[in-house]
N, C-alpha and C positions, 0 to 999 in steps of 0.2 A: 548407600551400598549397604546397607541394614538385611534391604528386602531382596538384594541379591543375595547376598549367603546365605539368608533364610532358606533363597530359593533353592541355593545350590544343594544342600545340603535336607533336602526334603518337604519342604513347607510351599506348597504351591504359589506364587507372590503376582499373579498373571494380571489379574484381577485388580490389583492394587497399582501395577509397574503404569496398564493400559492410560489410567488417565494423567498422568505426571507425563506420558511421551505425549498425549496430545498439545501439552502446555510449556514443557523444558526438552526434546528429545535430545540435545547435544549433552545436557546430562546425564537421559538415562543412559544414552550411548558413552560418556563415559567411566559412568563407574560399573559399566558391564565389563567394560576391557579392564579395567583396576580388578575385581573380582574376579574375572578370568588367569591371570598373572596368577593369584593367589591359590587356584586349586589342581587340581589334579582327579584323575579317574573319575568315577560316577557323578560328581560334582562336576565337572568340568562337562561332562556330554550333558547334564539338565540347563548349564547354562548357555550350552552353543543351540540348542534347541529351544531356550527361552529366547536367543537372538531369531531368530529363525520365526518364533511366533510374535515379536514385536518390530520385524521387518531388515531389520540390521543385516541378517546373513544375505537377503538379497541384494542389500543398497551396499554391500562389501561388492559383493561378488561383481557388482555392474561397475561402478568405479575402480575396480583392479583392471579395469579394461580399458579405461577413457578419461576424460578431465587430465588436469597437468602434472607432473612429477610428483607433486607434492600429496596430492590427492592420491595418486594410485598409490605413490607409497606408504600412507595412512590405513588406506585399503588392504595391502597384502601383508602389513604388520598387525591388523585384527586377524585377520584368515589367519595368518600364523598363531594366535591363541588359543584356534579351534581345533578338537581331533579330522584328523585328516577325514574320516567319513564324511564331513561336512565340506572340507575346504580342498582336497586334493583335488583336482579338474585344475578350480582356480589359479593356486598355488603352480601348479607346472604348467596353464597357459602365460604362467608371469618371467615363467625364465623364460619369454621372446620378450620380455619386455627391453626397450631400447636403450632405458636408463639402467647401468652396469650394477648399481646399487642396488635398485627392486630385485633384479637377477639374484644379487646374492640373500639379500632379505628372502625371498621362496625357499634358497636352496638350502637355508640353514632353517627353517621353518617343516622342509619336507625330512631334512638328516635328522633334527630334532626329535621328530614325534612317529616315523617312517620306522618301517623296519629292513627288512635284508635287501630289496628289490628296491628300495628307495634309495639308501645308498650306494647302490655300484651305480644307480641312473644317473645320481649325479654326480659322479667321478669320471661318469663317460662324457656327461655336460659337462665339466669343467677342463678338459682336454681342449674345446672347443673353444675357450673363451680367451679372452684378452685377459695378460699377465697380471690388470689389477685384480680383477676377477677370479683367478684362477690361485693368484698369492692368498689370498682369502680364502677361498675353500677347500685348496690344499690344507691349508692348518687345521682347521674345521675336522676336515677328514681322514687327520692322523690318528684318531682313537678306533679309526676302523681299517688301519692300512693293513694288520694279519686277514684280517678276513679280503681286503680286494683281494691283496699281495696270492691269494691262493686259487682267488675264483677269476676276476674279470681281468686281472695284470695277464696270465699267462695266453689270454685271447684277443688279446687287442698287440699282445709285442707279436704274435703270429699272424694277425691278417691285418693291421691296419698299415696307415702310408707311412713313408718314412716320417714326415714332420708331425704325425701323433705320435709316434715312438719315440720321437726325440723330446716332445713336451711331458710326455710318461716318464720317461727317465729321469729328466728335470725333478720330475715331484716324487719319484721312488728315492734322487739321489739325497734330498733333503728328506725322506721320512729315515734314512737307513743311522742317519746320525746318532737318533737315540730309540730305535726300534731294530729288530731284528728282525727280517722279511725272507720266507720261503717257498718255496714252488715256481719259479719263474727262472733259477740260474740256468739250466739246461740250456733256455731259450738262447741265453746269451753269446752262447758259442758261436752262434750265426750273425754276431754284431762287431764289426770293428769301429778303430776309432775314437771320434767323440761320443757318439752312444752309448761305446762298452766302457769307456773310460770313467764316464758318470758317475757307476757304480760299481767300479771296481775301486 
């Protein structure tokens, strides 16, 4: 693991790691992921570049779309350790995985490392998911509730189907117990019955 730590902080270890990769690729992959978990910023960027040089980035992207659920889950977990400049496309693809656990993993990786657009995209994505996935993501999205209530929420309330709006109001109702949300209340005047009651 010390080779990865040294590489992360600027000492090129590729020539040292390549022979080890040939004899024990599983160990190299394990310690690469362990070190990725422990670093941020430029150090993480250097390890992401190393993962590409060693062939792991390509392997994870390939495995994220094929194989067993366990294989896809492991690949998406690994991709989630990388900066989004290396993994965004693959993580966005994993949002369509048939396994709800993998969809949640991909969503959380995009939320953790992404910017405003990623947060808003995951919120919209969550509205069309199963109750299980939606419950997981609603809690992860809670910290962005104020941002979302000022931007995406009014647009969804004004343009979406009744079913989608009902799902949205369900999430907002849960958030309102702990966070004061603003920006969309005037739109509530157009709702009646259960939909409006969910937020009052």
